[in-house]
C-alpha positions in Angstrom: 66.4 31.2 123.8 66.1 28.2 121.5 68.3 26.1 119.2 65.4 24.6 117.3 61.8 25.2 116.5 59.2 22.6 117.3 58.0 21.5 113.9 61.5 20.8 112.5 62.7 18.2 115.0 63.1 14.8 113.4 65.1 11.6 113.4 68.2 13.6 112.2 68.3 15.0 115.8 68.3 11.7 117.7 70.2 11.8 120.9 70.9 15.5 120.6 70.1 17.9 123.4 68.1 20.9 122.1 66.4 24.0 123.5 63.0 25.0 122.1 60.1 27.2 123.1 56.3 27.4 122.5 52.8 27.1 123.8 51.4 24.0 125.6 49.0 22.8 123.0 47.8 19.8 125.1 48.9 18.2 128.4 48.3 14.5 129.2 49.0 12.8 132.5 49.3 9.0 131.9 49.8 7.8 135.5 53.2 8.9 136.4 54.3 10.1 132.9 53.3 13.5 131.6 53.1 14.3 127.9 53.1 17.9 126.7 52.5 18.7 123.0 54.5 21.9 122.5 53.4 24.2 119.6 55.1 27.0 117.8 54.7 28.5 114.3 56.4 25.5 112.7 54.3 22.7 114.3 54.0 20.4 117.3 56.4 18.2 119.1 55.7 15.7 121.9 57.7 16.2 125.1 57.8 13.5 127.8 58.4 14.2 131.5 59.1 11.3 133.9 59.0 11.3 137.7 62.7 10.5 138.0 63.3 14.3 137.8 61.0 15.3 140.6 61.4 19.0 140.5 60.8 19.3 136.7 57.9 16.7 136.9 56.2 18.8 139.6 56.5 21.9 137.4 55.1 20.0 134.4 52.1 19.1 136.6 51.3 22.8 136.8 51.2 23.3 133.0 47.9 24.0 131.4 46.8 24.8 127.8 48.5 27.8 126.3 51.2 28.2 129.0 54.3 29.6 127.4 57.3 27.2 128.0 61.0 26.9 127.4 62.3 23.3 127.4 65.6 21.6 127.2 65.4 18.0 126.2 67.0 15.0 124.5 65.5 13.8 121.2 64.7 10.1 121.1 62.8 7.7 118.9 59.2 6.9 119.9 58.6 3.5 121.2 57.3 0.9 118.7 53.6 1.2 118.1 53.4 4.9 119.2 54.6 6.6 116.0 52.1 9.2 114.7 52.2 9.4 110.9 49.9 12.4 110.9 52.6 14.6 112.6 55.7 15.8 110.9 57.5 15.1 114.2 55.6 11.8 114.7 58.6 9.5 114.7 60.3 11.2 117.6 59.7 12.6 121.1 61.8 14.7 123.4 62.7 13.7 126.9 62.3 16.8 129.0 65.5 17.6 131.0 64.7 21.2 132.0 61.5 23.2 132.0 60.8 26.9 132.5 57.3 28.4 132.6 57.9 31.7 130.7 54.3 32.8 131.2 51.1 31.3 132.6 47.8 31.6 130.7 44.2 31.9 131.8 41.9 29.3 130.4 41.6 30.2 126.7 38.2 31.4 125.4 38.2 28.4 123.0 40.3 25.5 122.1 42.5 25.9 119.0 41.3 22.6 117.6 37.6 23.5 118.1 36.1 24.1 114.6 32.7 25.3 115.9 33.8 28.6 117.4 31.7 31.5 116.1 33.4 34.1 114.0 32.4 36.8 116.4 34.2 34.9 119.2 37.2 34.3 117.0 37.5 38.0 116.1 37.1 39.2 119.7 40.1 37.0 120.7 41.9 37.2 117.4 45.3 36.8 119.0 44.2 33.4 120.1 42.7 32.6 116.7 45.9 33.5 115.0 47.6 30.7 116.8 45.7 28.2 114.8 47.8 26.4 112.2 45.2 27.2 109.5 45.4 30.9 110.2 49.2 30.8 110.4 49.3 29.0 107.1 47.1 31.6 105.3 49.1 34.5 106.6 52.4 32.8 105.5 50.8 32.2 102.1 49.9 35.9 102.0 53.5 36.9 102.7 54.8 34.5 100.1 52.4 35.8 97.5 53.2 39.5 98.1 56.9 38.7 98.0 56.5 36.8 94.7 54.5 39.6 93.1 57.1 42.2 94.1 59.9 40.1 92.7 58.0 39.6 89.4 57.3 43.3 89.0 60.8 44.3 90.0 62.1 42.0 87.2 59.8 43.7 84.8 61.4 47.1 85.6 58.5 48.4 87.7 59.3 50.6 90.7 57.3 50.6 93.9 56.1 54.1 94.9 54.1 55.0 98.0 51.1 57.3 97.4 49.4 59.5 100.1 47.0 58.0 102.7 45.7 61.5 103.5 44.2 63.0 100.4 41.1 64.8 99.3 37.5 63.6 99.0 36.2 62.5 95.6 32.6 62.5 94.4 32.6 59.1 92.7 32.6 55.6 94.0 31.8 54.6 97.6 31.6 57.0 100.5 35.0 58.3 101.7 36.3 57.9 105.2 36.9 61.5 106.3 39.7 62.7 108.6 39.1 66.2 110.1 42.1 68.6 110.0 43.2 70.2 113.2 45.4 72.8 111.4 42.8 73.7 108.8 39.5 74.2 110.7 36.4 73.0 108.9 38.5 71.1 106.3 38.9 67.3 105.9 41.3 64.8 104.4 39.9 61.6 102.9 41.4 58.2 103.2 42.0 56.9 99.6 39.5 54.5 98.0 42.3 53.7 95.6 45.5 55.4 94.4 43.9 56.0 91.0 44.6 59.7 90.5 48.1 59.5 92.0 49.2 56.7 89.9 48.0 58.5 86.8 50.0 61.6 88.0 53.1 59.3 88.3 52.7 58.4 84.6 52.6 62.1 83.8 55.7 62.5 85.9 57.6 60.1 83.7 57.8 57.2 86.2 56.8 54.8 83.3 56.1 51.6 85.3 54.7 51.8 88.9 53.3 49.4 91.4 52.2 49.5 95.0 50.5 47.1 97.4 48.2 49.8 98.6 45.9 50.1 101.5 42.4 51.3 100.4 39.4 52.5 102.4 35.7 52.5 101.4 32.8 53.4 103.6 30.4 51.0 101.9 27.0 49.7 103.0 27.1 46.4 104.8 27.9 43.4 102.7 28.8 39.9 103.7 32.3 39.8 102.4 33.5 43.4 102.1 35.9 45.2 104.4 36.2 48.9 105.1 39.9 48.7 104.6 41.6 46.3 102.2 44.8 45.8 100.2 45.2 45.9 96.4 48.1 45.4 94.1 48.1 48.6 92.0 49.8 48.7 88.7 50.2 51.5 86.1 52.2 51.7 82.8 52.9 54.4 80.3 52.7 54.1 76.5 50.6 51.0 76.5 47.3 49.7 75.1 44.9 47.2 76.6 46.8 44.2 75.3 50.1 45.1 77.0 48.5 45.6 80.4 46.5 42.4 80.2 49.5 40.4 79.0 51.5 41.7 81.9 48.8 40.9 84.5 48.1 37.5 83.0 51.7 36.5 82.9 52.1 37.6 86.5 49.2 35.6 87.8 50.3 32.5 85.8 53.8 32.9 87.3 52.3 33.3 90.8 50.1 30.2 90.7 53.0 28.2 89.3 55.6 29.3 91.8 53.4 29.4 94.9 50.8 26.6 94.3 52.5 24.6 91.6 49.4 25.1 89.5 49.6 25.6 85.7 47.0 28.1 84.5 46.1 28.2 80.8 48.7 29.7 78.5 46.1 32.2 77.3 43.1 33.3 79.4 39.9 33.4 77.3 38.3 36.7 76.5 34.5 37.4 76.8 32.6 40.6 76.1 30.6 42.1 78.9 27.5 41.7 76.7 28.1 38.0 76.1 28.8 37.5 79.8 25.5 39.1 80.9 23.6 37.3 78.1 24.9 33.8 78.7 25.7 33.9 82.5 23.8 36.8 84.0 27.0 38.1 85.5 30.1 40.1 84.5 32.2 37.6 86.5 31.0 34.3 85.3 32.2 31.0 86.9 33.1 29.0 83.8 33.5 25.8 85.9 29.7 25.5 85.9 28.4 24.3 82.5 25.0 26.0 82.8 24.0 28.9 80.5 21.1 31.2 80.2 19.0 31.2 77.0 17.5 34.4 75.6 13.8 34.0 75.0 12.6 37.6 74.5 12.1 37.1 70.8 9.8 34.2 71.3 7.7 35.7 74.1 6.6 39.0 72.6 3.3 37.6 71.1 2.3 35.1 73.8 -0.9 35.7 75.8 1.0 35.5 79.1 1.6 39.1 80.1 4.1 38.1 82.8 6.4 37.1 79.9 5.1 39.2 76.9 5.4 42.6 78.6 9.1 42.3 79.6 9.8 40.8 76.2 8.4 43.9 74.5 10.0 46.4 76.8 13.3 47.9 75.7 14.5 47.5 79.3 13.0 44.1 79.9 14.1 40.5 79.3 12.9 37.0 79.3 15.5 34.2 79.7 15.6 30.6 80.7 18.1 28.4 82.6 18.0 24.7 81.7 19.2 22.4 84.5 20.1 18.9 83.0 18.5 16.2 85.2 16.8 18.9 87.3 13.3 17.3 87.2 14.4 15.3 90.2 14.1 18.5 92.3 11.0 18.5 94.5 8.5 21.3 94.8 10.1 22.1 98.2 13.5 22.5 96.4 11.9 24.8 93.8 10.3 26.9 96.6 13.7 27.4 98.2 15.1 28.6 94.9 12.1 30.9 94.5 12.9 32.5 97.8 16.5 32.7 96.8 15.9 34.7 93.6 13.6 37.1 95.4 16.7 38.5 97.1 17.8 39.7 93.7 14.5 41.5 93.0 12.7 38.6 91.2 8.9 38.5 91.8 8.8 34.8 91.2 10.4 31.8 89.5 8.5 30.1 86.8 9.6 26.6 85.8 8.8 23.6 83.5 9.7 20.0 84.3 10.5 18.1 81.1 9.2 14.6 81.7 8.7 13.6 78.0 9.7 16.4 75.6 8.7 14.5 72.5 5.1 14.3 73.8 4.7 18.1 73.7 2.4 19.8 76.2 1.4 16.4 77.8 5.0 15.7 78.6 5.6 19.0 80.3 4.8 19.6 84.0 4.3 23.3 85.1 1.6 25.7 86.2 2.5 28.0 83.3 2.2 25.5 80.4 -1.5 26.4 80.0 -0.6 29.9 79.0 1.3 28.9 75.9 0.3 27.6 72.5 1.7 24.3 71.4 3.9 26.1 68.9 5.3 28.5 71.5 6.1 25.6 73.9 7.8 23.7 71.1 9.8 26.7 70.1 10.9 27.3 73.7 11.9 23.6 74.3 13.8 23.6 71.0 15.7 26.9 71.8 16.8 25.8 75.3 17.7 22.4 74.1 15.5 20.6 76.6 15.8 16.9 77.1 13.8 14.4 79.2 14.6 14.8 82.9 15.5 18.5 82.6 14.1 21.4 84.6 13.8 24.8 82.9 13.6 27.9 85.1 12.4 31.2 83.6 13.1 34.8 84.5 10.9 37.7 83.1 11.4 41.2 84.4 13.7 44.2 83.9 16.9 43.0 82.2 19.1 43.7 85.2 16.8 41.8 87.5 16.7 38.8 85.2 20.4 38.8 84.9 21.1 39.1 88.6 18.5 36.5 89.6 19.2 33.8 87.1 22.9 34.5 87.2 22.9 33.9 91.0 20.6 30.9 90.6 22.9 29.4 88.0 25.8 29.5 90.5 23.8 28.2 93.4 22.3 25.3 91.5 25.8 24.5 90.1 27.1 24.1 93.6 24.0 22.4 95.0 24.0 19.7 92.3 27.7 19.2 92.3 28.2 20.6 88.8 31.4 22.6 89.5 34.4 21.2 87.6 37.5 20.6 89.7 39.7 23.1 87.8 40.9 26.7 87.6 38.9 28.8 85.2 40.4 32.3 84.5 38.8 34.8 82.2 39.1 38.3 80.9 35.8 40.2 80.6 36.2 43.1 78.1 34.2 45.6 76.1 32.5 47.1 79.1 29.9 49.9 78.6 31.4 53.2 79.7 28.2 54.5 81.4 25.1 53.1 83.0 21.9 55.0 83.8 20.8 55.4 87.4 17.1 55.5 87.3 16.8 56.7 90.9 19.3 59.5 90.6 18.3 60.3 87.0 21.9 60.5 85.9 24.7 58.5 84.3 27.3 56.7 86.3 30.7 55.4 85.2 30.7 51.6 85.3 34.4 51.6 86.3 35.5 55.2 87.0 35.3 58.5 85.2 39.0 58.3 84.1 38.5 55.3 81.9 39.1 55.9 78.2 36.4 55.3 75.6 37.1 53.1 72.6 36.7 56.2 70.3 40.1 57.5 69.2 39.0 61.2 69.0 36.8 63.6 70.8 34.7 64.0 67.7 34.1 60.3 67.3 33.2 60.0 70.9 30.8 63.0 70.8 29.0 61.3 67.9 28.6 58.1 69.9 27.4 60.1 73.0 24.8 61.9 70.8 23.5 58.6 69.6 23.2 56.8 73.0 25.6 57.0 75.9 24.5 53.5 77.0 26.1 52.0 73.9 29.5 53.7 74.3 32.2 51.1 75.1 35.3 51.7 77.2 38.8 50.3 77.1 38.3 48.5 80.4 38.9 44.9 81.4 38.3 42.7 84.4 40.2 39.6 85.4 37.9 36.8 86.7 38.9 33.5 88.4 36.3 30.9 89.3 33.5 33.4 89.4 35.4 35.9 91.5 36.6 39.2 90.1 40.3 39.4 91.0 40.6 42.9 89.7 40.0 45.3 86.9 41.7 48.1 85.0 41.6 50.2 81.9 43.4 52.5 79.6 43.0 56.0 81.0 41.9 59.2 79.4 45.1 61.2 78.7 43.5 64.3 77.0 42.1 67.1 79.1 39.2 67.9 76.7 38.1 64.3 76.6 38.4 64.0 80.4 36.1 67.0 80.8 33.6 65.5 78.4 33.5 62.3 80.5 32.8 64.4 83.6 30.1 66.4 81.7 28.3 63.1 80.9 28.3 62.3 84.6 26.8 65.7 85.5 30.1 67.1 86.8 30.4 70.5 85.2 33.5 72.5 84.5 33.3 74.5 87.8 32.8 71.3 90.0 35.4 69.5 87.9 38.0 72.1 88.6 37.2 72.1 92.3 37.4 68.3 92.6 39.9 67.3 89.9 41.6 70.6 88.9 45.0 69.2 89.7 44.4 66.2 87.3 42.9 68.4 84.5 45.9 70.7 84.8 48.3 67.9 84.6 46.7 66.5 81.5 47.5 69.8 79.7 51.3 69.3 80.2 52.0 66.3 78.0 50.3 63.3 79.6 51.4 60.0 77.9 48.9 57.3 76.9 48.7 55.1 80.0 46.7 52.3 81.7 46.8 49.9 84.5 45.1 47.4 86.6 44.4 46.8 90.3 44.0 43.3 91.8 42.4 42.7 95.2 45.0 41.0 97.4 42.5 39.7 99.9 40.3 38.0 97.3 43.4 36.6 95.6 44.7 35.1 98.8 41.3 33.8 99.7 41.0 31.9 96.4 44.6 30.6 96.5 44.2 29.4 100.1 40.7 27.9 99.6 39.3 30.1 102.4 35.6 30.9 102.3 35.9 34.5 103.4 38.4 37.3 103.0 38.3 37.8 106.8 40.2 34.5 107.1 43.2 35.8 105.2 43.4 39.1 107.0 45.2 39.4 110.3 42.8 41.8 112.0 39.6 42.2 109.9 36.5 44.1 110.7 33.0 42.6 111.1 30.2 43.0 108.6 29.2 46.2 110.4 32.7 47.6 110.0 33.7 47.3 113.7 36.7 45.7 115.3 35.6 43.4 118.1 39.2 43.1 119.3 39.8 46.8 120.0 36.2 48.0 120.2 36.8 50.4 117.3 35.3 52.8 116.3 35.0 54.4 119.7 34.0 57.7 121.3 36.8 60.3 121.7 37.2 62.9 124.4 35.6 66.3 124.3 39.1 67.8 124.3 40.0 65.9 121.1 36.8 67.0 119.5 37.5 70.6 120.4 41.0 70.4 118.9 39.4 69.2 115.6 36.7 71.9 115.7 34.0 69.3 115.9 30.9 68.8 117.9 29.1 65.4 118.3 25.5 65.5 117.1 24.9 61.9 118.3 26.4 59.6 120.8 26.6 55.8 120.5 23.6 53.8 121.8 24.1 50.4 123.4 22.8 48.9 120.1 25.4 50.5 117.9 28.3 51.1 120.3 
């Protein structure tokens, strides 16, 4: 139907007759001459219809925005003074010789060049939203990235293997999406949260190097930028240690940024231990573009008369830390109140601060409601340790260690952006030496920080047992996360390849031998038949594309995303099914949707 696409027509086509198709982006009637900007996936071109061709001109008068058109025309140079340097086709226009309306369109729910359309409206009419050049660009970038990743891994002798979408439920991680079985009454499949167990089984099957761009499903609680279904690049390798997996992933990301964005990432990504990341940045995915750091003050606060600080400082689970903001004394009390409300979202009960007007003048040079609670020596020690200078503002966090880290870590990032402290660069990082377990106070049990198949740093079961007997919280794992500009791109680990060691990990998590055999019997059996040492990594494709495209949300790099409440406004999913379907699946509804949640 077409000889050319809209966005490629240029001065090389002058005086040629061409056929092209697209959507009417805009129609303008200039008193006897009609201009139509025709749009397709390659761009816009201006088409001119004059009244000398009465039948075609009359048809052009009927055209409205988003009509689907087929046009034959002659390319000509634009008249002097009308060249548009902002358009790729801005030096030419096409004189319309023939016009066909392939399809008429109702008035669109929003204009494609309107940047104030609500996300809800965009998602409800996603097929209109996808016509935007910005959306087209992101999806094309996504296709280019996935193609480049496949080529890179193919060249590294990896093979792509599909793993099941219908599998069994697992007791770890987020909630599973369950699929009732018609042929096995009362039984359910689960959609995979990741291909973790299958890719380990592939290593045991001698595949050696596997990858897959896998679709994963997690029924998580509502979060601003999470999706119930997402894509990840899944990689697994046999006969490797941490360094080999990390080198492969790092080289792949460097190659990707170079080939797709023409960006040179550092030759060697820096490594940072989990403990150092939490201590200095309050996060296991620190944004190194922001120069601010936390300062540990627990040692200085144990003997002060201010219980708000001294009690957390003395507690084995508590922490007192400070965040120095250079030049921050210019912040008003209203600004500080906004930050106080902000940290409350992370569990902080308040946000103490000291404005440093004249540090050399001691107490008299410091402005804060809390100064009166400290001795001169204590104040001097704090100012010295945080490196305070005149004009600085020092924020303090005192609470449980995790609350202090979460609150001050998030505050560090917010202030960095608010005060324009974010360096214009790419800052990749490996976070390593993760603890293997963390204690869940509410559930009174240990949880795996990554997953229960992550190998400990101990080489033997006996060494590991000794570490567990001493304190499970101090046991480190062979896990690693790749971070870029404060976003976790993905994580991985070396896996447990010994059945006794795997059962020990499950024991720590409160999964006894009987439950382990029920849930993971196929894996435990496979480990007994000569499992090789193996490890891998998974990178979130949606996050990666979001960062590379400069988008603010992963929903902007997915063709048909769900809302925050895990619903699809376009198709009205999830939806009620018929009683007959329920009967076939041996199910009975205990609740029906209400207008509020339908």
